[in-house]
C-alpha positions in Angstrom: 74.6 -82.5 19.9 74.0 -85.9 21.4 75.3 -89.3 20.7 74.1 -93.0 20.5 77.2 -94.5 22.0 75.2 -96.7 24.3 73.5 -98.5 21.3 76.8 -99.9 20.3 76.8 -101.4 16.8 73.5 -99.9 16.0 74.6 -96.3 16.8 75.3 -95.2 13.2 71.7 -96.4 12.1 70.0 -94.8 15.0 72.0 -91.5 14.6 71.1 -91.4 10.9 67.3 -91.9 11.5 67.4 -89.3 14.2 69.0 -86.7 12.0 66.7 -87.4 9.2 63.7 -87.0 11.4 65.2 -83.5 12.2 65.1 -82.7 8.4 61.4 -83.5 8.4 61.0 -80.7 10.9 62.7 -78.3 8.6 60.5 -79.2 5.6 57.4 -78.7 7.9 58.7 -75.4 9.0 59.2 -74.4 5.3 55.7 -75.4 4.4 54.2 -73.4 7.3 56.2 -70.3 6.1 55.0 -71.0 2.6 51.5 -71.0 3.8 51.7 -67.9 6.0 53.4 -65.7 3.4 50.9 -66.6 0.7 47.9 -67.3 2.8 45.5 -65.2 0.7 46.0 -67.7 -2.2 45.2 -70.7 0.0 42.6 -69.4 2.5 39.5 -70.2 0.2 37.9 -73.4 1.7 40.8 -73.8 4.0 39.4 -75.9 7.0 41.4 -77.5 9.7 40.6 -80.9 8.4 41.6 -80.0 4.8 44.9 -78.4 6.1 45.8 -81.6 7.9 45.0 -83.6 4.7 47.5 -81.4 2.8 50.1 -81.6 5.5 49.8 -85.4 5.6 50.1 -85.5 1.7 53.1 -83.3 2.0 54.8 -85.9 4.1 54.8 -88.2 1.0 56.7 -85.7 -1.0 58.9 -84.5 1.7 60.0 -88.2 2.3 60.9 -88.5 -1.4 62.9 -85.4 -1.5 64.6 -85.9 1.9 65.7 -89.4 1.0 66.9 -88.4 -2.6 68.9 -85.4 -1.4 70.3 -87.3 1.7 71.6 -90.5 -0.2 75.1 -89.2 0.1 74.7 -88.7 3.8 73.0 -92.1 4.4 75.7 -93.9 2.5 78.5 -92.2 4.4 76.9 -92.8 7.8 76.3 -96.5 7.1 79.8 -97.4 5.6 82.0 -99.0 8.2 84.4 -96.1 8.6 83.5 -94.8 12.0 85.0 -97.5 14.1 88.6 -96.0 14.2 87.3 -93.0 16.0 87.9 -91.0 12.8 86.9 -87.6 13.9 87.6 -85.9 10.5 85.3 -88.4 8.8 82.5 -87.8 11.3 82.9 -84.1 10.7 82.6 -84.7 7.0 79.4 -86.6 7.5 78.0 -83.7 9.8 78.9 -81.0 7.2 77.5 -83.1 4.3 74.2 -83.3 6.3 74.1 -79.6 7.1 75.0 -78.4 3.6 72.5 -80.6 1.8 69.7 -79.9 4.1 70.5 -76.2 4.5 70.3 -75.8 0.7 67.1 -77.7 0.5 65.6 -75.3 3.2 67.0 -72.4 1.2 65.3 -73.3 -2.1 62.0 -73.8 -0.2 62.3 -70.4 1.2 63.1 -68.9 -2.2 60.1 -70.5 -3.7 57.9 -69.0 -1.0 58.6 -65.6 -2.4 58.5 -66.7 -6.1 55.1 -68.5 -5.8 53.0 -65.4 -6.0 54.3 -64.7 -9.5 53.8 -68.3 -10.9 51.3 -70.0 -8.5 53.3 -73.2 -8.8 56.5 -74.8 -7.5 59.7 -74.0 -9.3 61.1 -76.7 -11.7 64.4 -77.0 -13.5 63.3 -74.9 -16.3 63.9 -71.9 -14.2 67.7 -72.3 -14.8 67.1 -72.0 -18.6 64.6 -69.2 -18.1 67.1 -66.9 -16.4 70.3 -68.3 -18.1 70.8 -65.1 -20.1 70.3 -62.7 -17.3 73.1 -60.7 -15.8 71.2 -59.1 -13.0 70.4 -62.2 -10.9 72.7 -61.0 -8.1 70.9 -57.7 -7.7 67.6 -59.4 -7.8 68.5 -61.8 -5.0 70.0 -59.0 -3.0 66.8 -56.9 -3.4 64.6 -59.8 -2.4 66.9 -60.6 0.5 66.6 -57.1 1.8 62.8 -57.1 1.4 62.5 -60.5 3.1 65.4 -60.2 5.7 63.4 -62.2 8.1 63.7 -65.2 6.0 67.4 -64.9 6.0 67.4 -64.9 9.8 65.1 -68.0 9.8 67.5 -69.7 7.4 70.5 -68.9 9.5 68.7 -70.2 12.7 67.7 -73.3 11.0 71.2 -74.1 9.7 72.7 -73.4 13.1 70.1 -75.8 14.5 70.9 -78.5 12.2 74.6 -78.2 13.0 74.1 -77.9 16.8 71.4 -80.7 17.1 73.3 -83.0 14.9 73.5 -86.5 16.5 76.8 -88.3 16.2 77.4 -92.1 16.8 79.8 -91.5 19.6 81.4 -94.8 19.0 85.1 -95.5 19.9 86.8 -98.3 18.0 88.5 -99.9 21.0 85.0 -100.7 22.4 84.0 -102.6 19.2 85.0 -105.7 17.4 86.0 -104.4 14.0 84.5 -107.2 11.9 81.2 -107.2 13.9 80.9 -103.5 13.4 81.7 -103.8 9.6 79.0 -106.5 9.3 76.3 -104.7 11.3 76.7 -101.4 9.5 76.7 -103.1 6.0 73.6 -105.1 7.0 72.1 -101.8 8.2 72.8 -100.2 4.8 71.2 -103.2 3.1 68.2 -103.1 5.3 67.7 -99.4 4.8 68.0 -99.5 1.0 64.6 -100.9 0.3 62.9 -98.3 2.6 64.8 -95.6 0.8 63.6 -96.7 -2.6 60.1 -97.0 -1.5 60.1 -93.6 0.1 61.5 -92.2 -3.1 58.9 -93.9 -5.2 56.1 -93.0 -2.8 55.2 -96.5 -1.7 56.1 -100.2 -1.5 53.5 -101.8 -3.8 54.3 -102.6 -7.5 51.3 -100.6 -8.4 52.9 -97.5 -7.2 54.8 -95.7 -9.9 57.4 -93.1 -8.8 55.3 -90.1 -7.6 55.4 -87.0 -9.8 54.3 -83.5 -9.3 50.8 -84.3 -10.6 50.3 -86.7 -7.7 49.9 -83.8 -5.4 46.4 -83.1 -6.8 45.0 -86.1 -4.9 45.3 -84.2 -1.6 43.9 -80.9 -2.7 40.6 -79.3 -3.6 42.1 -76.7 -6.0 45.1 -76.9 -8.3 46.7 -73.8 -6.6 46.9 -75.9 -3.4 49.2 -78.4 -5.0 52.1 -76.0 -4.5 51.5 -76.2 -0.8 51.5 -80.1 -0.8 54.8 -80.1 -2.8 58.2 -79.0 -1.9 60.8 -77.3 -4.2 63.6 -79.9 -4.0 61.1 -82.6 -5.1 59.8 -80.5 -7.9 63.4 -79.7 -9.0 64.7 -83.2 -9.0 61.5 -84.8 -10.5 62.0 -82.5 -13.6 65.6 -83.1 -14.3 66.0 -84.7 -17.8 62.4 -85.7 -17.9 60.4 -85.8 -21.1 58.1 -82.8 -20.9 55.6 -83.8 -23.6 54.1 -87.2 -23.3 51.5 -88.1 -26.0 48.2 -89.4 -24.4 46.1 -92.0 -26.2 42.8 -90.4 -26.0 42.0 -90.8 -29.7 43.3 -93.7 -31.6 41.3 -92.5 -34.6 43.1 -89.4 -35.9 40.2 -88.4 -38.0 37.9 -88.1 -35.1 40.5 -86.1 -33.2 40.9 -83.8 -36.3 37.1 -83.5 -36.5 36.8 -82.3 -32.9 39.8 -80.0 -33.0 42.5 -79.1 -35.5 45.1 -76.2 -35.1 45.3 -75.9 -38.9 43.1 -73.1 -40.1 41.8 -73.0 -43.7 40.4 -69.4 -44.4 37.2 -69.2 -46.4 37.3 -65.4 -47.0 36.5 -63.8 -50.5 37.5 -60.3 -49.4 41.1 -59.4 -50.6 43.7 -59.2 -48.0 43.9 -55.8 -46.3 47.6 -55.0 -45.6 47.2 -52.9 -42.5 50.1 -52.4 -40.0 49.9 -54.6 -36.9 51.2 -53.5 -33.6 51.1 -55.8 -30.6 51.9 -54.3 -27.1 52.8 -57.0 -24.6 52.6 -55.1 -21.4 54.6 -56.7 -18.5 52.3 -58.2 -15.7 49.4 -55.9 -16.8 46.6 -58.1 -15.4 42.9 -57.5 -15.9 42.6 -56.8 -12.1 44.2 -53.4 -12.4 42.0 -52.0 -15.2 39.0 -50.1 -14.0 37.2 -50.4 -17.3 37.3 -54.2 -17.2 36.1 -54.5 -13.5 32.8 -52.7 -13.6 31.2 -54.8 -10.9 34.3 -55.0 -8.7 33.8 -53.5 -5.1 30.1 -53.0 -5.8 30.9 -50.8 -8.8 33.1 -48.5 -6.9 36.4 -49.8 -8.1 38.4 -47.3 -10.3 41.4 -49.3 -10.9 45.0 -47.8 -11.7 44.8 -47.3 -15.6 43.0 -44.1 -16.7 44.8 -44.1 -20.0 44.0 -47.7 -20.9 40.6 -47.2 -19.7 40.1 -44.3 -22.2 41.6 -46.6 -24.9 39.1 -49.5 -24.1 36.3 -47.0 -24.5 37.4 -46.8 -28.3 38.3 -50.5 -28.6 36.9 -54.0 -28.8 37.4 -56.1 -25.5 36.0 -59.2 -24.1 34.0 -60.0 -20.9 36.3 -63.1 -20.2 39.8 -62.8 -21.3 42.8 -64.9 -20.3 46.5 -65.5 -20.7 47.7 -69.0 -21.4 50.5 -69.0 -18.9 52.0 -67.5 -15.7 55.5 -66.3 -17.0 56.8 -63.9 -19.6 58.3 -66.7 -21.5 54.8 -68.4 -21.7 53.4 -65.1 -23.1 55.6 -64.8 -26.1 54.6 -68.1 -27.8 51.0 -67.7 -26.9 50.6 -64.2 -28.2 52.9 -64.3 -31.3 52.7 -67.9 -32.4 49.3 -69.1 -30.8 51.1 -71.9 -28.8 49.8 -72.2 -25.2 51.8 -73.3 -22.2 51.2 -76.9 -21.4 53.4 -78.6 -18.7 56.6 -76.4 -19.1 57.4 -73.2 -21.1 57.5 -74.0 -24.9 60.9 -72.5 -25.6 62.6 -73.9 -22.5 61.9 -77.5 -23.9 63.5 -79.5 -26.7 60.3 -78.6 -28.8 61.7 -75.1 -29.1 63.9 -76.5 -31.9 60.8 -77.2 -33.8 60.0 -75.1 -36.9 57.5 -72.6 -35.7 55.4 -69.9 -37.4 53.8 -66.8 -36.0 52.2 -63.5 -36.8 55.6 -62.1 -38.1 56.4 -65.0 -40.3 53.0 -65.1 -41.9 53.1 -61.4 -42.7 56.7 -61.3 -43.8 55.6 -63.7 -46.7 53.0 -61.0 -47.6 55.6 -58.2 -47.9 55.6 -56.9 -44.3 58.6 -55.4 -42.6 58.7 -56.9 -39.0 60.6 -55.9 -35.8 60.5 -56.9 -32.2 61.3 -54.5 -29.4 62.4 -55.2 -25.8 64.2 -52.7 -23.6 66.5 -55.2 -22.0 69.9 -56.3 -23.1 70.0 -58.5 -26.1 69.5 -62.2 -25.1 67.4 -61.4 -22.1 64.8 -64.1 -21.4 65.6 -65.7 -24.7 63.2 -63.2 -26.5 65.7 -62.5 -29.2 66.1 -66.0 -30.1 62.4 -66.7 -30.2 61.6 -63.5 -32.1 64.0 -64.5 -34.8 62.7 -68.1 -34.9 59.2 -66.9 -35.3 59.9 -64.5 -38.2 60.9 -61.1 -36.9 63.5 -59.6 -39.2 64.8 -57.0 -36.7 65.3 -56.9 -33.0 65.8 -53.7 -31.0 67.0 -53.8 -27.5 68.7 -51.9 -24.8 71.9 -51.5 -26.8 70.0 -50.2 -29.8 68.3 -47.6 -27.7 71.6 -46.5 -26.2 73.0 -46.1 -29.7 70.2 -43.8 -30.7 71.5 -40.3 -29.9 67.9 -38.9 -29.9 67.2 -40.5 -26.6 68.6 -40.7 -23.2 70.9 -43.7 -23.6 71.5 -45.8 -20.5 70.5 -42.9 -18.2 67.0 -44.3 -18.9 68.0 -47.8 -17.7 66.1 -48.8 -14.6 69.1 -50.3 -12.9 67.7 -53.8 -12.9 65.9 -55.0 -16.1 65.5 -52.6 -19.0 64.9 -49.1 -20.3 62.1 -47.5 -18.4 58.7 -47.9 -20.3 58.0 -44.2 -21.0 61.2 -43.5 -23.0 61.3 -47.0 -24.6 57.8 -46.7 -25.9 58.7 -43.3 -27.4 61.7 -45.0 -29.1 59.3 -47.7 -30.2 56.8 -45.2 -31.8 59.8 -43.3 -33.5 61.3 -46.4 -35.0 58.1 -47.5 -36.4 57.9 -44.3 -38.2 61.0 -45.2 -40.0 59.7 -48.5 -41.2 58.2 -49.2 -44.5 54.4 -49.9 -44.5 52.9 -52.4 -44.0 54.9 -53.4 -41.0 54.2 -55.7 -38.1 55.8 -55.1 -34.7 55.7 -56.2 -31.2 57.0 -54.6 -28.0 57.5 -56.2 -24.7 57.5 -53.6 -21.8 59.4 -54.0 -18.5 58.7 -51.6 -15.8 55.7 -53.0 -14.2 57.7 -55.7 -12.6 59.9 -56.6 -9.7 61.4 -54.8 -7.8 58.4 -52.4 -8.1 59.9 -49.0 -8.5 59.2 -46.0 -10.7 61.7 -43.4 -12.0 62.8 -40.9 -9.4 61.0 -38.1 -10.9 57.6 -39.9 -10.6 58.0 -41.1 -6.9 55.7 -38.3 -5.8 53.4 -38.5 -8.9 52.8 -42.2 -8.3 53.2 -42.8 -4.6 52.5 -46.1 -2.8 49.0 -47.1 -2.7 47.1 -50.4 -2.3 49.8 -53.0 -3.0 53.4 -52.4 -4.1 52.4 -53.1 -7.7 50.0 -50.4 -8.2 52.3 -47.4 -8.6 54.1 -49.4 -11.3 50.9 -50.0 -13.1 50.1 -46.3 -13.0 53.5 -45.5 -14.4 53.2 -47.9 -17.2 49.7 -46.8 -17.9 50.9 -43.2 -18.2 53.7 -44.4 -20.6 51.1 -46.2 -22.7 49.1 -43.1 -22.9 52.0 -41.0 -24.1 52.8 -43.8 -26.6 49.3 -43.6 -28.1 49.5 -39.7 -28.1 52.7 -39.9 -30.2 51.4 -42.7 -32.3 48.4 -40.7 -33.2 50.4 -38.1 -34.8 52.2 -40.5 -37.2 51.0 -41.1 -40.8 50.7 -44.8 -40.2 48.4 -44.5 -37.3 45.0 -44.7 -39.0 46.2 -47.7 -41.1 47.1 -49.9 -38.0 45.5 -52.6 -35.9 46.7 -52.3 -32.3 46.5 -55.2 -29.8 47.3 -54.6 -26.2 47.5 -57.5 -23.8 49.7 -58.7 -20.9 52.3 -61.5 -20.8 50.7 -62.7 -17.5 49.3 -61.4 -14.3 51.0 -60.4 -11.1 50.4 -59.5 -7.5 46.8 -59.2 -6.5 44.6 -57.8 -3.7 41.2 -59.2 -4.7 40.0 -62.7 -4.0 38.6 -63.4 -7.4 42.0 -62.8 -9.1 43.7 -65.2 -6.6 41.6 -68.2 -7.7 42.8 -71.0 -10.0 41.2 -69.3 -13.0 41.5 -65.6 -11.7 45.3 -65.9 -11.8 45.0 -66.1 -15.6 42.9 -63.0 -16.3 44.8 -60.8 -18.8 43.3 -58.1 -21.0 42.9 -58.4 -24.7 42.2 -55.0 -26.3 41.9 -54.5 -30.0 42.0 -51.0 -31.3 41.6 -50.0 -34.9 41.5 -46.3 -35.1 40.9 -45.8 -38.9 38.3 -48.5 -39.4 35.2 -46.9 -38.1 34.5 -50.1 -36.2 32.4 -49.4 -33.2 33.9 -49.9 -29.8 32.3 -52.9 -28.0 32.6 -55.1 -24.8 31.9 -58.5 -26.4 30.3 -61.2 -24.3 32.8 -63.8 -25.5 35.8 -65.9 -24.0 39.2 -64.8 -25.5 42.7 -65.8 -24.8 46.2 -64.9 -26.0 46.4 -67.7 -28.5 43.4 -66.2 -30.2 45.4 -63.0 -31.1 47.1 -64.6 -34.1 44.0 -66.1 -35.8 41.9 -63.0 -34.9 44.3 -60.7 -36.6 44.5 -62.9 -39.7 40.8 -62.7 -39.8 40.8 -58.9 -39.5 43.4 -58.7 -42.3 41.4 -61.2 -44.5 44.4 -63.4 -44.7 43.8 -65.9 -47.5 46.3 -68.9 -46.9 46.2 -71.8 -44.4 48.0 -71.2 -41.2 48.7 -72.8 -37.9 47.3 -71.7 -34.6 45.9 -73.4 -31.5 43.5 -70.5 -30.9 40.5 -69.3 -32.9 39.3 -66.1 -34.7 37.3 -64.9 -31.8 35.6 -62.0 -33.6 34.2 -64.5 -36.3 33.3 -67.3 -33.8 29.9 -67.5 -32.1 30.0 -66.7 -28.5 29.0 -70.2 -27.4 31.9 -71.7 -29.4 34.6 -69.5 -27.9 36.9 -71.1 -25.4 40.1 -70.8 -23.4 42.7 -73.3 -22.0 45.5 -73.0 -19.4 47.6 -75.3 -17.3 48.5 -75.0 -13.7 50.1 -77.5 -11.2 49.3 -80.5 -13.3 45.8 -79.5 -14.1 44.3 -78.4 -17.4 41.5 -75.7 -17.2 39.1 -75.4 -20.1 36.7 -72.4 -20.1 33.7 -72.5 -22.3 30.1 -71.4 -22.5 29.8 -70.2 -18.9 31.8 -72.9 -17.2 35.5 -73.9 -16.4 36.5 -77.5 -16.4 39.5 -78.8 -14.5 41.0 -82.0 -15.9 44.0 -83.8 -14.5 45.0 -85.7 -17.7 42.8 -88.7 -16.8 39.7 -87.4 -15.3 37.7 -84.3 -14.5 38.3 -83.1 -11.0 36.3 -79.9 -11.0 33.8 -77.8 -12.9 32.6 -74.4 -11.9 30.2 -71.8 -13.3 32.0 -68.5 -14.2 29.3 -66.7 -12.3 30.8 -68.7 -9.3 33.6 -66.1 -9.2 35.4 -67.6 -6.2 35.0 -71.2 -7.3 33.1 -72.4 -4.3 30.7 -74.7 -5.8 32.1 -77.7 -7.7 29.5 -79.2 -10.0 31.8 -81.8 -11.6 29.9 -84.9 -13.0 26.6 -83.2 -12.6 26.2 -81.4 -16.0 25.7 -83.1 -19.4 28.0 -80.7 -21.2 31.0 -81.9 -19.2 31.5 -84.9 -21.5 31.6 -82.6 -24.5 34.1 -80.3 -22.9 36.3 -83.3 -21.9 36.2 -84.6 -25.6 37.2 -81.2 -26.8 39.9 -80.6 -24.2 41.3 -84.1 -24.8 41.6 -83.4 -28.6 43.4 -80.1 -27.9 45.9 -81.8 -25.5 46.6 -84.7 -27.8 47.0 -82.5 -30.8 49.4 -80.4 -28.8 51.5 -83.3 -27.6 51.6 -85.1 -30.8 52.7 -82.0 -32.8 55.3 -81.0 -30.2 56.9 -84.4 -30.3 56.7 -84.8 -34.1 57.8 -81.2 -35.1 54.5 -80.4 -36.8 53.8 -76.9 -35.6 52.8 -75.8 -39.1 50.6 -76.5 -42.0 51.3 -79.9 -43.5 
């Protein structure tokens, strides 16, 4: 600890500036750690020059975060209260500084670990996302043990903030009190404009307060925006902010409706087939892990980790390009069951979640179906029970219901962290469906292929560590799925059922393709209809989670108008199939062999799907780009208008 006593009346200002410069060092250190621990996601095209560009861009966001979070400290330091040699007051200033910036450093370190699951910086919706979880303490403890070195770094940095803190060193007898008051107040007044400008991102009137999306001006790929940003900035910039802002791409509503409308009007003369519908949402079960969907990976030598799902795919309809519409479990639910993609923030963590919403369940309930949703966690977990009820599921079966069923193992089958293990819970799922009246529609959300990446004790030798920590969990869940279909195949309802298997999102990766902006959204979509006689096929089309609802309605020959942002992918020509997702302020639109990246105002990237690592940006070089932009703008405006106007249905 040093002092600026020799500077006299300017000592408080000088000490404040010096201490804030020390905070910049901690933010820089946090960004370096962020890069090192997630290097495989950023290494593509990462030159020294580009890294310097991102680090310089990061200073803009660091400045904003540092000044916002340190406003209490700045005000305390520049109030004329030091001159009486008030040591307790000086200690208060010191501890305010250490606590504020220690917490900021801590959340940056936490996000370093969380990034690989979301590929974005954390925003305030994370508090709603986990508000119903009672196991957060054990999750944090587990991660702390796995990343103990981050705890040590955190402790060292906090110790440094305390020990290197600069005090004013003034003694009141050496100063004229009124001069001291005047100078410190003038210092506060002089600093204020710089603080405001730093928070906004610049001095000029043309500069709006910078937002998360501004990070994209310093990056070549949307994923890189997470490196430019910092977590305190992402948190404070999303407090109380309007999530959905309606753009003005189309003043003419009829033109927008002509280009894209989420209202589907069936034109099917075949009577409705009331087959059972079973949707399996498999936690983190990305396309990367499935051998049957990666025939060319590792020069054709890749076997994957899913022999049972591979055998299912051999009897099913799948797609060459299939994608999820979000990166979190709470994104998957609305996308899969209600055909609502994730734009900006997860749908049911926003005020729009209070909108009236339809879904597969509500559409089929009106046709006499019995519906139920299954999730092996405690009731209320992740908000799934609330959403399932809002979207039309009549029954919900969770951990408590499993425990009450004496035919099964009760809480002995609890994994100790999240939910009932997949193997017993999927058997429970099959059993409960056999008790339902046909036709029925059900969905299950599995849990075991997830952090903390463990398998039941009896399977630790069966599924040992291999590849990355996720792979043993995938093998366990694949085995559980195989046993589920074995049990289901013996049930009387089996041959009258359409099964859809997909994942909520992707997870840890060890292949470059699946770490790209688009590769991080690669989820399987498998449609299995055992009693139909339909030939298995790998269809050369683009499919996405939001296509599941309209595709099922098409397979059932549903006759009534319905709402869905997706399409009936089986009855749409390949060249007209598409997918959309959103990451770090960028919309990605996949169609007819290309992916377009659009920042809300202009296209910033366009890549051929054959350019799997997205090395060659052909933006503004192809004629179809304008068509893709028009279509994507119509989708975005329809989405934003309907979210803000509570129009998620058929008018």
